[in-house]
Each structure stands twice: as C-alpha cells, then as structure tokens.
C-alpha positions, 0 to 999 in steps of 0.5 A: 317181170313179176315184181312190176306186176305185183307193183302194178297190183299194189297200185291198183288196190291203193287207188280202189281204197283196199288198203289191207290188201295193198299193204300185204303187197307193199311188204312183199315189194319193199323186201325185194327191193331191198335185196342184193339184186338188181332189176331193170329201170322199168321194174325199179321205177314202177315198184317205187311209183306204187309204193310212193302211191300207197304211202301218199294215201296212207300218211302216218301221223308220226313225223320224221324226226331225228338228231344227228352229229356230223364231225361234231356238227350238230343238226336236226330234222323235223319233216312230214316226209318219208324220206330225208336226205342230208349231204355230208362231207367227212373229215373225222369219219364220224357220224351219230344219229338219234331218232327222236320220233315214234317211227322206226328210222332206217338210216343209210350212209352212201359214199360215192366219188372218184378213187385216187389214182393207184386205188383199185377198190373197184368191182370184185373179181370172180373168175368162177362166173366170168374170167377177163384177160387184158393185154396191149399189143403192137399192130403186128400181134406182139405183146406190148408193156404199156408202162413205157411207150415211145411217143407215136407208137400205134398199138392196141388194147385187147380184152378178152372175156369168157363166160365159164357157163356156170350161171348160164347165159349173160345179157347186157354185159358192159366192158368199160375201158378208160385210157390216160389222157396221153393216148389217143383213141383211133376210132376206126369207124370214122376212118372207114377201116374198122375191119383192120382191127376186128373185134367180136360182135357187140350190141353197142359201142360207145367211143368217146375222147378218152374211153370206150364202153362196149355192150354185149351178150355172151353165151355159156362157154363162149369167149369174146375178144374187144380191140381198141386202136390206140396211139401214144401221143403226148409225153408225160406220166399218166394213170391207166385206169382199171379196166372193168367188165360187169352184168348191169343187172347182176352185181354178182357177175364182174371182173376188174384188172387193176390200174397203174402208172404209164408213161409216154417218152420221146 
C-alpha cells in the first residue's frame, strides 16, 4: 500500500539521519493511522515500526508526566517512554487525567469485554452497503422458530448476505455465528456429506465447538447463502448470540442480527 511505502521511506530517512525529511513523513503516517480506516496487518505493523524507530532516534527531553484519579483512587506517572498504559476497572464511571508535563498528552480510554446476555450493541447495521437475513429451517427447508425446539431436532441455520453494489467488490468478509451451548454443530465435512447441505463458495470456514467463522469475498449485486447443520441436543434455556457479518478491513461495511433467548425442551 502507499501508506506502507511512506513508512518504509520514513524508516530509511531516519536511518540515514535525515531527521527533517523523516519528520514530514511522520506527520502524514501518524495522521493516516489516526483515521477511521482499517489497514492490513503489514501496513499497520510497518507504519508503527517506522514511527518507533524515528522516536527512538529523536528522543524528547520532556518526560511523560501526568496524575490521574480513577474511581477516587489517585495515582501518578513519570516515564521516559512515549506510551504508557494503566489498567483499570470502573465502578463509579469516573476518571480524571491531569497533564503535569510539558508535552501535549493524548489520552485514550479503551473499554473491551463480553456483552451480557441480551445486550446487542454490536456492529452497526447499514443495509445500504450490506444486507443480511438470518433464518432457521427444518431439513425439508420449512421455516422454523428457534425460540423453542424439541430435544433431538435436526435443523439448520441459514444466512443470506447481499452486496447492494454501492461500494464495489467486497473482499475479506467475515461471518460470525455463535450458537447456544444446548445446540450441537454437525460438521458435515467430518461426516463426508458436505454436499447434503450446500452453501455458497467461501475462502475458508472455521468450524469450532460452539461457533462457525466463514470468510468470503462478494461481488457487486451478488447474493450468497451459507448454511450450518445443527441439532437441539441438551434441555435447558440458552442465549443465542447475535449473528455478525463484516468486512475485516473496512468498518463501514457490517450487518448484525440481534441475539435472543432460546430453549430446548423434551
């Protein structure tokens, strides 16, 4: 990519001691990394590598200094590094940062975790750029309500994805399906009967104990359908997680089907 090329040039200028020219590229590379755009692993890694080498040879005389208050607990940081991370657990949802140094301080609050059952604030839905429909059917192809299933029932999950064509050809798409622990995934590849429940072509499919990841590309105005064979195996009440489809390197392309509670009865 052009960003990776600029990072390589910046690294070369840094190694040659041409600090002024390298600094000009540093601003451009850092600005592009800060945009709401996803880059490949190689592009991101090389850009960060080049920035790290520049910073290593152009150390600042000022330290990273700041005080913070997290849920009433006070702390301070005095570091020679350009980056510092402080782990935290919120209870009162309050945080205060005071910059006591001479440099401009950039602060990021990163929250990450597993949503509680019933919470569906996942990827945004944007049907103008990606359409997705999720359904569950009997082996005869009849519609099936997964809310209540009889133990031993064989059925399949069907996901239909369409590219409306407004943003061109989509590459490196990822479909994530996480199933309740009371359902068993029947891996047709192991049974050597994959053709019994045909799906659209895909680049790769990862079938695990409780989830299936499907990776594929989709052309403009193309519709693809993917199916997973299932069995309602264990009696109980379980949570069916949201179904998500996204472009791995473009967070503007995504679709989500909300999760819900399901049960398996005798």
